[in-house]
TORVEXVO-240100 format. One record per residue: residue number from 1; residue in one letter; chain; x, y, z of N, C-alpha, C in turn. Coordinates in Angstrom, 3 decimals, padded with zeros to 6 digits. Layout:
TORVEXVO-240100
(NUM,"A","A",(X,Y,Z),(X,Y,Z),(X,Y,Z))
...
end
This chain:
TORVEXVO-240100
(1,"X","A",(002.687,003.389,013.900),(001.772,003.252,013.843),(001.599,003.429,012.020))
(2,"X","A",(004.091,003.390,011.890),(004.051,002.344,010.659),(004.212,000.806,010.585))
(3,"X","A",(004.926,000.246,011.692),(005.282,-001.198,012.043),(003.661,-001.556,012.387))
(4,"X","A",(002.549,-001.255,013.018),(000.951,-001.821,013.245),(000.303,-002.033,011.209))
(5,"X","A",(000.802,-000.993,010.807),(000.758,-000.635,009.493),(000.528,-001.841,008.653))
(6,"X","A",(002.764,-001.939,009.071),(003.210,-002.758,007.671),(003.290,-004.335,008.216))
(7,"X","A",(003.073,-004.666,009.589),(002.062,-006.183,010.188),(001.104,-006.270,009.132))
(8,"X","A",(000.397,-004.997,009.405),(-001.429,-005.688,008.268),(-001.370,-005.473,007.551))
(9,"X","A",(-000.525,-005.341,006.742),(-000.142,-004.559,004.997),(000.174,-006.368,004.510))
(10,"X","A",(001.083,-006.719,005.936),(001.716,-008.199,005.525),(000.670,-009.146,005.532))
(11,"X","A",(-000.130,-009.195,006.902),(-000.970,-010.176,007.061),(-001.882,-010.309,005.959))
(12,"X","A",(-002.574,-008.715,005.090),(-003.633,-009.079,004.783),(-003.269,-009.057,003.068))
(13,"X","A",(-001.726,-009.153,002.741),(-001.254,-009.522,001.730),(-001.500,-010.918,001.499))
(14,"X","A",(-001.017,-011.457,002.124),(-000.948,-012.925,001.902),(-002.013,-013.647,002.100))
(15,"X","A",(-003.063,-013.150,003.091),(-004.097,-013.221,003.000),(-004.828,-013.083,001.793))
(16,"X","A",(-005.006,-011.835,000.523),(-005.333,-011.921,-000.637),(-005.181,-011.918,-001.419))
(17,"X","A",(-003.375,-012.785,-001.672),(-002.893,-013.614,-002.251),(-003.386,-015.207,-002.304))
(18,"X","A",(-003.505,-015.159,-001.839),(-003.840,-016.886,-001.615),(-005.071,-016.846,-001.936))
(19,"X","A",(-005.706,-016.338,-001.297),(-007.597,-015.591,-001.574),(-007.883,-016.420,-003.695))
(20,"X","A",(-006.693,-015.380,-003.976),(-007.082,-014.740,-005.194),(-006.650,-015.821,-006.703))
(21,"X","A",(-005.382,-016.219,-005.842),(-004.690,-016.453,-006.450),(-004.988,-018.515,-006.836))
(22,"X","A",(-005.734,-019.695,-005.268),(-006.171,-020.380,-005.746),(-008.063,-020.191,-005.480))
(23,"X","A",(-008.129,-018.644,-005.310),(-009.791,-018.860,-006.059),(-010.512,-020.103,-005.348))
(24,"X","A",(-011.973,-020.342,-005.850),(-012.738,-021.271,-004.824),(-012.727,-021.105,-003.660))
(25,"X","A",(-012.655,-022.282,-002.796),(-013.995,-022.417,-001.480),(-012.942,-022.105,-000.604))
(26,"X","A",(-011.209,-021.985,-000.908),(-010.420,-021.044,-000.143),(-010.639,-019.480,-000.498))
(27,"X","A",(-011.311,-018.767,-001.281),(-011.014,-017.896,-001.208),(-012.518,-016.835,-000.629))
(28,"X","A",(-013.595,-018.388,-001.148),(-014.509,-018.171,000.331),(-014.312,-018.019,001.594))
(29,"X","A",(-013.499,-018.489,002.007),(-013.174,-019.190,003.459),(-012.696,-017.526,003.707))
(30,"X","A",(-011.861,-017.326,003.282),(-010.695,-016.057,003.660),(-011.954,-014.762,003.214))
(31,"X","A",(-012.337,-014.956,002.422),(-012.837,-013.308,002.461),(-014.564,-013.269,003.407))
(32,"X","A",(-015.071,-014.218,003.246),(-016.152,-014.367,004.351),(-015.388,-014.378,005.870))
(33,"X","A",(-014.144,-014.474,006.060),(-013.235,-013.804,007.644),(-013.488,-012.195,007.549))
(34,"X","A",(-012.686,-011.585,006.191),(-012.686,-010.654,005.596),(-013.662,-009.569,006.050))
(35,"X","A",(-014.648,-010.252,005.519),(-016.541,-009.592,005.769),(-016.205,-009.298,007.191))
(36,"X","A",(-016.482,-010.332,007.483),(-016.718,-010.641,009.469),(-016.049,-009.326,010.305))
(37,"X","A",(-014.665,-008.760,009.563),(-014.107,-008.392,010.910),(-015.053,-006.815,009.822))
(38,"X","A",(-015.495,-006.640,008.602),(-015.712,-005.164,007.936),(-017.013,-005.026,008.392))
(39,"X","A",(-017.632,-006.465,008.887),(-018.955,-005.236,010.063),(-019.108,-004.723,010.888))
(40,"X","A",(-017.926,-005.459,011.171),(-018.313,-004.508,012.381),(-016.915,-002.485,012.646))
(41,"X","A",(-017.632,-001.764,013.666),(-016.631,-000.802,012.419),(-015.557,-000.458,013.750))
(42,"X","A",(-014.333,000.521,013.168),(-013.232,-000.233,013.158),(-013.002,000.000,015.072))
(43,"X","A",(-013.594,000.960,015.350),(-012.820,001.992,016.690),(-013.973,000.359,017.753))
(44,"X","A",(-015.541,000.596,017.259),(-016.332,-000.853,018.359),(-015.325,-002.001,017.784))
(45,"X","A",(-014.411,-002.561,017.404),(-014.087,-003.847,017.126),(-012.320,-003.995,017.960))
(46,"X","A",(-011.172,-002.347,017.786),(-010.057,-002.526,018.316),(-011.048,-002.627,019.661))
(47,"X","A",(-011.968,-001.779,019.991),(-012.243,-001.966,021.784),(-012.469,-003.038,022.215))
(48,"X","A",(-012.853,-003.414,021.435),(-013.343,-005.420,022.554),(-012.269,-006.013,022.496))
(49,"X","A",(-011.432,-005.641,020.601),(-010.632,-006.813,020.947),(-009.175,-006.267,022.070))
(50,"X","A",(-009.246,-004.740,022.151),(-008.583,-004.295,023.441),(-008.645,-004.642,025.303))
(51,"X","A",(-010.180,-004.982,024.920),(-010.637,-005.116,026.847),(-010.990,-006.497,027.040))
(52,"X","A",(-010.446,-007.769,025.650),(-010.693,-009.037,025.526),(-008.925,-009.198,025.854))
(53,"X","A",(-008.152,-008.553,025.663),(-006.398,-009.006,025.166),(-006.136,-007.480,026.912))
(54,"X","A",(-006.561,-007.769,027.552),(-006.559,-006.700,028.532),(-005.800,-004.901,028.173))
(55,"X","A",(-005.654,-004.471,029.100),(-004.744,-003.486,028.651),(-003.150,-002.935,028.451))
(56,"X","A",(-003.222,-002.063,027.682),(-001.653,-002.340,027.720),(-001.457,-001.547,026.133))
(57,"X","A",(000.002,-000.956,025.920),(000.340,-000.631,024.450),(-000.088,-001.698,023.370))
(58,"X","A",(000.857,-002.925,023.680),(000.993,-004.518,022.704),(-000.457,-004.779,022.228))
(59,"X","A",(-000.956,-004.547,022.908),(-002.199,-005.502,022.635),(-003.813,-004.179,022.087))
(60,"X","A",(-003.310,-003.316,022.612),(-003.776,-002.175,021.557),(-003.557,-002.091,020.393))
(61,"X","A",(-002.001,-002.693,020.652),(-000.770,-002.610,018.708),(-002.102,-003.782,018.063))
(62,"X","A",(-002.074,-004.645,018.394),(-002.703,-006.037,018.119),(-003.679,-005.831,017.652))
(63,"X","A",(-005.005,-005.413,018.723),(-006.345,-005.167,018.577),(-006.036,-004.227,016.889))
(64,"X","A",(-005.687,-003.546,016.805),(-004.833,-002.166,015.404),(-004.709,-003.052,014.459))
(65,"X","A",(-004.117,-004.148,013.984),(-003.788,-004.724,013.566),(-004.536,-006.191,013.040))
(66,"X","A",(-005.720,-006.195,014.223),(-007.316,-006.895,013.576),(-007.576,-006.037,012.999))
(67,"X","A",(-007.821,-005.393,013.398),(-009.277,-004.449,012.301),(-008.770,-004.165,010.384))
(68,"X","A",(-007.654,-003.957,011.155),(-006.595,-003.049,009.755),(-006.145,-003.761,008.558))
(69,"X","A",(-006.511,-005.785,009.080),(-006.126,-006.280,007.849),(-006.938,-006.599,006.910))
(70,"X","A",(-008.327,-006.402,007.427),(-009.423,-006.918,005.819),(-009.220,-006.100,004.802))
(71,"X","A",(-008.651,-004.233,004.972),(-008.843,-003.821,003.793),(-007.837,-004.385,002.574))
(72,"X","A",(-006.860,-004.798,003.304),(-005.333,-005.204,002.387),(-005.559,-006.256,001.514))
(73,"X","A",(-006.308,-006.937,002.024),(-007.077,-008.476,001.280),(-007.551,-008.204,000.328))
(74,"X","A",(-008.867,-007.431,000.726),(-009.435,-007.006,000.125),(-008.943,-006.642,-001.387))
(75,"X","A",(-008.055,-005.641,-001.297),(-007.363,-004.733,-002.516),(-006.582,-005.917,-003.354))
(76,"X","A",(-005.890,-006.559,-002.373),(-005.078,-007.721,-003.409),(-005.266,-009.160,-004.029))
(77,"X","A",(-006.642,-009.149,-003.379),(-007.470,-010.240,-003.880),(-008.039,-009.785,-005.490))
(78,"X","A",(-008.161,-008.374,-004.982),(-008.857,-007.731,-006.555),(-008.132,-007.829,-008.088))
(79,"X","A",(-006.290,-007.400,-007.343),(-005.786,-006.948,-007.867),(-004.932,-008.124,-008.356))
(80,"X","A",(-004.976,-009.130,-007.791),(-004.066,-010.574,-008.407),(-005.715,-011.008,-008.924))
(81,"X","A",(-006.702,-011.009,-009.127),(-007.573,-011.372,-009.758),(-007.568,-011.316,-010.797))
(82,"X","A",(-007.219,-009.848,-011.267),(-007.266,-008.866,-012.862),(-005.958,-008.917,-013.128))
(83,"X","A",(-004.919,-008.937,-013.077),(-003.310,-009.540,-012.869),(-003.695,-011.063,-013.517))
(84,"X","A",(-003.918,-012.264,-012.222),(-003.697,-012.892,-012.435),(-004.720,-013.316,-014.491))
(85,"X","A",(-005.861,-012.822,-014.593),(-006.357,-012.940,-016.558),(-005.477,-012.116,-017.674))
(86,"X","A",(-003.931,-011.152,-016.414),(-003.898,-010.792,-018.060),(-002.833,-011.641,-018.898))
(87,"X","A",(-002.429,-011.507,-020.173),(-002.415,-012.144,-021.209),(-000.848,-012.413,-020.912))
(88,"X","A",(000.323,-011.985,-020.160),(001.531,-011.520,-020.000),(001.686,-013.212,-018.103))
(89,"X","A",(000.922,-013.306,-018.016),(000.615,-013.816,-016.325),(000.371,-015.009,-016.613))
(90,"X","A",(-000.995,-015.501,-018.605),(-001.455,-017.242,-018.912),(000.075,-017.425,-019.910))
(91,"X","A",(001.027,-015.982,-020.335),(001.612,-016.830,-021.324),(002.753,-017.526,-020.736))
(92,"X","A",(003.198,-017.039,-019.048),(004.122,-017.461,-018.264),(003.729,-018.794,-017.992))
(93,"X","A",(002.337,-019.050,-017.464),(001.946,-020.488,-017.321),(001.948,-021.382,-018.157))
(94,"X","A",(001.385,-020.696,-019.776),(001.646,-021.635,-020.457),(002.839,-022.041,-021.097))
(95,"X","A",(004.155,-021.110,-020.447),(005.367,-021.197,-021.084),(006.017,-022.682,-020.033))
(96,"X","A",(004.908,-022.902,-019.103),(005.565,-023.840,-018.041),(006.079,-023.195,-016.867))
(97,"X","A",(006.213,-021.828,-015.974),(006.363,-021.103,-015.004),(005.250,-021.736,-013.943))
(98,"X","A",(006.502,-021.841,-013.428),(005.557,-022.172,-011.636),(004.708,-021.721,-011.274))
(99,"X","A",(003.875,-021.655,-010.060),(003.115,-020.408,-009.002),(003.391,-020.348,-008.740))
(100,"X","A",(004.477,-020.575,-007.461),(005.449,-019.663,-006.660),(006.244,-018.259,-008.083))
(101,"X","A",(006.968,-019.067,-008.781),(007.576,-018.190,-010.076),(006.641,-017.166,-010.535))
(102,"X","A",(005.869,-017.586,-011.115),(005.045,-016.481,-011.570),(004.054,-015.425,-010.333))
(103,"X","A",(003.813,-016.314,-009.755),(003.446,-014.630,-007.829),(003.991,-013.872,-007.810))
(104,"X","A",(005.384,-013.987,-007.711),(006.455,-013.141,-007.525),(007.669,-012.827,-009.079))
(105,"X","A",(007.263,-013.146,-010.275),(007.646,-012.326,-011.617),(006.155,-011.192,-011.698))
(106,"X","A",(004.860,-012.406,-012.157),(004.428,-011.398,-012.372),(003.221,-010.844,-011.844))
(107,"X","A",(002.612,-011.413,-010.856),(001.919,-011.003,-010.131),(002.193,-009.787,-009.311))
(108,"X","A",(002.699,-009.849,-007.983),(003.456,-008.975,-006.834),(003.839,-007.706,-007.315))
(109,"X","A",(005.242,-007.220,-008.031),(005.548,-006.713,-008.158),(004.203,-006.134,-008.957))
(110,"X","A",(003.023,-006.393,-009.634),(001.667,-005.101,-009.959),(000.792,-005.023,-008.788))
(111,"X","A",(001.455,-005.092,-007.908),(-000.315,-005.725,-006.916),(001.069,-004.047,-005.288))
(112,"X","A",(002.623,-004.813,-005.267),(002.503,-003.682,-004.365),(002.040,-002.010,-004.828))
(113,"X","A",(002.654,-001.375,-005.373),(002.325,-000.513,-005.171),(000.874,000.928,-005.046))
(114,"X","A",(-000.345,-000.504,-004.995),(-002.044,-000.121,-004.745),(-001.693,-000.178,-002.901))
(115,"X","A",(-000.991,-001.572,-002.970),(-000.854,-001.701,-001.806),(-000.010,-000.670,-000.548))
(116,"X","A",(000.806,-000.419,-001.397),(002.138,000.580,-000.705),(000.826,002.547,-000.246))
(117,"X","A",(000.181,003.031,-001.726),(-000.166,003.201,-001.427),(-001.330,003.176,-000.138))
(118,"X","A",(-002.029,002.215,-000.353),(-003.307,002.082,000.970),(-002.713,001.933,002.538))
(119,"X","A",(-001.098,001.208,002.676),(-000.543,001.800,003.605),(000.001,003.340,004.139))
(120,"X","A",(000.011,003.822,003.213),(000.346,005.412,003.487),(-001.213,006.276,003.902))
(121,"X","A",(-001.828,005.736,003.316),(-003.352,006.462,003.744),(-003.018,006.203,005.525))
(122,"X","A",(-003.146,004.314,005.608),(-003.984,003.791,007.082),(-002.697,004.514,008.011))
(123,"X","A",(-001.896,005.099,007.696),(-000.953,005.201,008.739),(-001.532,006.302,009.354))
(124,"X","A",(-002.254,006.752,009.139),(-002.807,008.352,009.925),(-004.237,007.692,010.511))
(125,"X","A",(-004.807,006.341,010.247),(-006.203,005.779,010.593),(-005.404,005.068,012.151))
(126,"X","A",(-004.340,004.452,011.703),(-004.260,003.489,013.256),(-003.887,004.396,013.995))
(127,"X","A",(-002.772,005.542,013.677),(-002.139,006.802,014.640),(-003.746,007.002,015.798))
(128,"X","A",(-004.355,007.679,014.708),(-006.010,008.063,015.288),(-006.957,007.029,016.350))
(129,"X","A",(-006.460,005.645,015.639),(-007.397,004.086,017.090),(-006.523,004.400,018.203))
(130,"X","A",(-005.034,004.228,018.042),(-004.359,003.802,018.545),(-004.572,004.514,020.319))
(131,"X","A",(-004.654,005.981,019.608),(-004.699,007.110,020.552),(-006.239,007.117,021.567))
(132,"X","A",(-007.260,006.374,019.993),(-008.163,006.288,020.554),(-008.509,005.230,021.498))
(133,"X","A",(-007.622,004.965,021.236),(-008.185,003.868,022.910),(-007.563,003.877,024.016))
(134,"X","A",(-006.509,004.999,023.530),(-005.142,005.117,024.674),(-006.227,005.711,025.232))
(135,"X","A",(-006.764,006.455,024.958),(-007.621,007.475,025.616),(-008.299,007.162,026.368))
(136,"X","A",(-009.344,006.138,026.089),(-010.435,005.584,026.623),(-009.461,004.643,027.808))
(137,"X","A",(-008.264,004.209,027.738),(-007.715,003.827,028.637),(-007.652,002.153,028.858))
(138,"X","A",(-007.490,001.607,027.034),(-007.530,000.551,026.943),(-005.903,000.204,026.106))
(139,"X","A",(-005.164,001.146,025.696),(-004.088,001.727,024.917),(-002.550,002.130,025.717))
(140,"X","A",(-001.524,002.686,025.320),(-000.826,003.088,026.817),(-001.833,003.750,028.272))
(141,"X","A",(-000.347,003.236,029.230),(-001.319,003.531,030.641),(000.261,005.314,030.887))
(142,"X","A",(-000.847,005.983,031.476),(-000.586,007.207,031.287),(001.250,008.072,031.378))
(143,"X","A",(002.271,006.821,032.547),(003.706,006.844,031.958),(003.922,006.945,031.284))
(144,"X","A",(003.515,006.078,029.973),(003.977,006.255,028.200),(003.716,007.519,027.697))
(145,"X","A",(004.097,008.957,027.489),(004.218,009.431,026.442),(002.749,009.120,025.436))
(146,"X","A",(001.839,009.087,025.639),(001.363,008.477,023.806),(000.114,010.331,024.213))
(147,"X","A",(-000.376,009.790,022.845),(-001.280,011.066,022.094),(-002.615,010.849,022.948))
(148,"X","A",(-003.338,009.413,023.030),(-004.810,010.130,023.409),(-004.382,009.703,025.133))
(149,"X","A",(-003.922,009.415,025.830),(-002.989,009.341,027.494),(-002.956,010.436,027.870))
(150,"X","A",(-002.067,011.586,026.897),(-001.629,012.412,027.445),(-003.283,013.755,027.237))
(151,"X","A",(-004.592,013.398,026.281),(-005.470,013.779,026.511),(-006.293,013.751,027.479))
(152,"X","A",(-006.736,012.592,027.921),(-007.379,012.051,028.935),(-007.055,012.604,030.360))
(153,"X","A",(-005.326,013.012,030.499),(-005.218,013.213,031.611),(-005.145,014.276,031.930))
(154,"X","A",(-005.630,015.523,030.650),(-005.967,016.766,030.329),(-007.420,017.311,030.653))
(155,"X","A",(-007.992,015.818,030.536),(-009.226,016.120,030.827),(-009.994,016.761,032.041))
(156,"X","A",(-008.732,016.562,033.179),(-009.821,016.827,034.747),(-009.037,018.934,034.127))
(157,"X","A",(-009.170,019.413,033.124),(-008.636,020.807,033.369),(-009.908,021.612,032.172))
(158,"X","A",(-011.193,020.456,031.541),(-011.872,020.827,031.053),(-012.779,021.823,031.577))
(159,"X","A",(-012.159,022.041,033.171),(-014.014,022.931,033.759),(-013.171,024.227,033.262))
(160,"X","A",(-011.778,024.949,032.972),(-011.434,026.087,033.469),(-011.481,026.431,032.088))
(161,"X","A",(-011.984,025.876,030.740),(-012.236,026.434,029.653),(-012.031,027.348,029.035))
(162,"X","A",(-013.216,028.126,029.321),(-013.013,029.885,029.155),(-011.881,030.284,029.718))
(163,"X","A",(-010.610,029.716,030.084),(-009.736,030.640,030.363),(-008.665,030.894,029.693))
(164,"X","A",(-008.723,029.818,028.254),(-007.805,029.535,026.654),(-008.371,030.612,025.913))
(165,"X","A",(-009.266,031.206,026.159),(-009.875,032.533,025.540),(-009.886,033.624,024.866))
(166,"X","A",(-009.574,033.966,026.705),(-009.135,035.200,026.510),(-006.867,035.343,026.240))
end
């Protein structure tokens, strides 16, 4: 889950930085793509992507990355827009700093904190999505020990639920 969230954060952050820094038509196209992903519930979209790609843990992980990147792009875009309009960034631009230097030195350090917080919160979501896909048979297959596939194997014992109450 940590690797999946890191990949999604990386992809979303790059898209958000590009959209927030260059604005205009680039911003419009990239954010409409994020809105398209946001239009579907995450578990439904992850199930569709995993079903199209096929069964397996790798495809389920890719489905979670596809579902998770838009939130990072939205957050990073908003932060880049707000930090980019601040006085110290405008001063750096007036002093002749290049776009890449302004991004690296002035904007990205101020964006990293909120992105890190969002990533730590998304780890739980990634774990639950991955286990849900494995429970449905789209993620890890039974020889692989994974939370959702183990619960799916245990569903055959639900008829004996009353024994657990004593």
